[in-house]
C-alpha positions as CSV (number, residue, x, y, z in Angstrom):
1,X,0.0,0.0,0.0
2,X,1.2,3.5,-0.9
3,X,1.8,5.4,2.4
4,X,1.2,8.8,0.7
5,X,-2.2,7.7,-0.5
6,X,-5.3,8.2,1.6
7,X,-7.2,5.1,2.7
8,X,-10.4,4.3,0.9
9,X,-13.5,5.1,2.8
10,X,-15.2,2.2,4.6
11,X,-18.3,1.6,6.7
12,X,-16.4,0.2,9.6
13,X,-17.1,1.6,13.1
14,X,-14.7,4.3,14.4
15,X,-14.3,4.8,18.1
16,X,-12.8,8.3,17.8
17,X,-13.7,10.0,14.5
18,X,-12.1,13.3,13.5
19,X,-15.6,14.9,13.2
20,X,-18.0,13.4,15.7
21,X,-21.1,14.9,14.1
22,X,-22.3,16.7,11.0
23,X,-22.9,19.9,12.9
24,X,-19.2,20.0,13.9
25,X,-18.2,19.3,10.3
26,X,-20.4,22.1,9.0
27,X,-19.1,24.6,11.6
28,X,-15.5,23.7,10.8
29,X,-16.1,24.1,7.1
30,X,-17.8,27.5,7.7
31,X,-14.8,28.8,9.8
32,X,-12.3,27.5,7.2
33,X,-14.2,29.2,4.4
34,X,-14.4,32.5,6.4
35,X,-10.7,32.4,7.1
36,X,-10.0,31.9,3.4
37,X,-12.3,34.7,2.5
38,X,-10.6,37.1,4.9
39,X,-7.2,36.1,3.5
40,X,-8.3,37.1,0.0
41,X,-10.4,40.1,1.0
42,X,-7.5,42.5,0.6
43,X,-7.3,41.6,-3.2
44,X,-11.0,42.1,-3.8
45,X,-11.1,45.6,-5.3
46,X,-7.5,45.7,-6.6
47,X,-7.9,43.4,-9.7
48,X,-7.0,45.2,-12.9
49,X,-8.0,43.5,-16.2
50,X,-6.3,43.9,-19.5
51,X,-8.1,47.1,-20.5
52,X,-7.2,48.6,-17.1
53,X,-3.5,47.8,-17.5
54,X,-3.5,49.4,-21.0
55,X,-5.2,52.5,-19.7
56,X,-2.8,52.7,-16.8
57,X,0.2,52.4,-19.1
58,X,-1.1,55.0,-21.5
59,X,-1.8,57.4,-18.6
60,X,1.8,56.8,-17.3
61,X,3.2,57.6,-20.7
62,X,1.2,60.8,-20.9
63,X,2.3,61.9,-17.5
64,X,6.0,61.3,-18.4
65,X,5.7,63.2,-21.7
66,X,3.8,66.2,-20.3
67,X,5.8,69.3,-19.6
68,X,4.1,71.9,-17.5
69,X,4.1,75.6,-18.3
70,X,6.5,76.3,-15.5
71,X,9.0,73.6,-16.5
72,X,12.4,75.0,-17.5
73,X,14.5,72.8,-19.7
74,X,18.3,73.1,-19.8
75,X,18.9,71.8,-23.3
76,X,21.4,73.3,-25.7
């Protein structure tokens, strides 16, 4: 038997199961899901799609190429 592989489920009696009842299992899944959602919550409104990346790049190029009226250039 492969030690890295999980055992197949059986209908044998278990004296000390990991989850003693369905309500405990549901509560654990709920807390795990909430923990995962809180971990990814900071990334919720920061996603930029392809169009947003192009617009940000174009705005950056325009800002770099803009010379204000009070800009003094020292070119010969």
